[in-house]
C-alpha positions in Angstrom: -18.7 -13.7 -6.4 -17.3 -11.5 -3.7 -17.7 -7.8 -3.2 -15.0 -5.1 -3.1 -14.7 -1.6 -1.6 -11.9 0.8 -1.8 -11.7 4.5 -0.9 -8.6 6.6 -0.7 -8.3 9.9 1.2 -5.2 12.1 0.7 -4.1 14.0 3.8 -1.0 16.1 3.0 1.9 13.7 2.0 -0.1 10.7 3.4 -2.8 8.6 1.9 -5.4 6.7 4.0 -6.8 3.7 2.2 -10.1 2.3 3.3 -11.2 -1.2 2.1 -13.3 -4.1 3.1 -10.4 -5.5 5.1 -9.7 -2.4 7.1 -7.6 0.7 7.0 -4.1 1.0 5.4 -1.9 4.0 4.8 0.9 5.0 2.5 3.3 7.9 1.9 6.0 8.8 -0.5 6.6 10.5 -3.8 7.2 9.4 -7.4 10.7 7.8 -6.6 10.1 6.2 -3.2 6.9 4.9 -1.7 6.0 3.0 1.5 2.6 1.5 2.2 1.1 -0.6 5.0 -1.9 -2.8 4.3 -4.7 -3.5 6.8 -3.3 -7.0 7.5 0.1 -5.5 8.6 2.2 -6.1 5.5 4.6 -3.3 4.4 5.5 -2.7 0.8 8.5 -0.5 -0.1 9.1 0.5 -3.7 11.7 2.5 -5.5 11.3 3.8 -9.1 14.7 4.4 -10.7 15.4 6.4 -13.9 15.1 4.5 -17.1 11.9 2.7 -16.1 13.4 0.4 -13.5 11.3 -0.5 -10.5 12.3 -2.4 -7.3 9.8 -3.4 -4.7 9.8 -5.5 -1.6 7.0 -6.7 0.7 7.6 -7.4 4.4 5.3 -9.3 6.8 2.8 -12.1 6.5 -0.8 -12.3 5.6 -3.3 -12.7 8.5 -6.4 -13.6 6.5 -7.0 -17.4 6.0 -7.9 -17.1 2.3 
């Protein structure tokens, strides 16, 4: 069984996410959100009225597992 760690720090409109794999960051509001993971992937999501959600991830994974 592996171990996990996650800590999130809010700095103004930005959020810094600390995890076992490194540091990621994100920003946005309730409708539009962009985040970057420690391995370089970027995720963009848009929440539309009526409960619709559209998301797209860009980039590959660097970890071999």
